[in-house]
N, C-alpha and C positions, 0 to 999 in steps of 0.2 A: 370388533369395531373397525379395525384396519381393513379387513376384507369387505365389510359392508359399506363403509363410508369413503375410503380413500383409494381403493383399488383402481377405480376408473379415472381418478384425477391426478394420480401420482405416477411418476416414472420410477419403476422399482427394479432394483438389481438384487439378485439372490446368489448367495454363496452355497455351494453344495460340497459335501464330502462323501465319497463313495455313493454318489447318486442321491443322497439325502439332503434336503435343504436344512441348513443350520443357522443361517443368518440372512437378514435382508436390510437394505436401506431403501427408503422411499423418499423421492425428491419431488417437491412441488416448487418449480422454479429453482431459486437458489436456497431454498429452505429444506433442511432435512426434517421431514415430517415424522420419520420414525426410523430408528436403527435398533434392531432387536437381534439378540443372539441367545441360543440355548446356553444356560450357565455352564454346562459341562464342556463347552468349547471356548470359554474365556481364556485369554492369554496365549492364543495360538496365532495371532496376527490377522485373523479373519476380519475383524472389525476395522482394523487399519486399512486393509486392502479395499474394503468397500468404501471407506471414506476417501481413500486415494482415488478411487473411480469417480466418486462424486466431485472431487476437486478437479479431476481431469475433464469432466463434461460440463461443469458449472463454474469453476473458479472459486470466487469468494462464496462462502457458505454461512448461513444463519440457522440457528435452531433454538429451541427452548428445552431445558432439562429440569426435571423436578429437583428442587433444592434438597429434598430428602433422599436423593439417589447418589450415594457416595461413589458407587462403582462407575456410573455413567460420568459423573463430574470428573473423577480421576482420569478416565479414558480421554475425555475431551481436552482436559488441561494438558495431559501428556502429549496429545496430538498437536497442540498449539492454539486451541481456541481461547479467546479472550472473553472473560465475563463482562456482561453489561448490566442492564437494569434487572431488578428483581420485582416480580409482580405476582399477583394472585391470578391463577388460571380460572376463569369463570366457569368453564365446562367441568373441570375435574375438582375444583375447590382446593387445590394445593398450590403452594408457592413454587414458582419456576424462576430460573435464571435465563436471561437471554445471552446467547453465546455467538461469537462471530469468528470466522477463520478467513484470513487473507493470505493466499499463497505468496 
């Protein structure tokens, strides 16, 4: 879905290790539209580095994270994102939390 729908409208940064892509962040303005990492690379600072890049180029950031995603929620909380409203995502049919980060 990311490739088919967001690739042409998002500014994407990719992290590589040994020439292999392991994580990316896709920005749509000041919104993080997607931040994905292969689970075997969690805890290595790669996600933080990509969000650092997003903050560098955009400043304040907004995103939505699935309420049922404890790994993502912990990551964003540790980074300093603040939880806002909770709502049902009409496309996916899951509860999401709106998060904001201000440098």
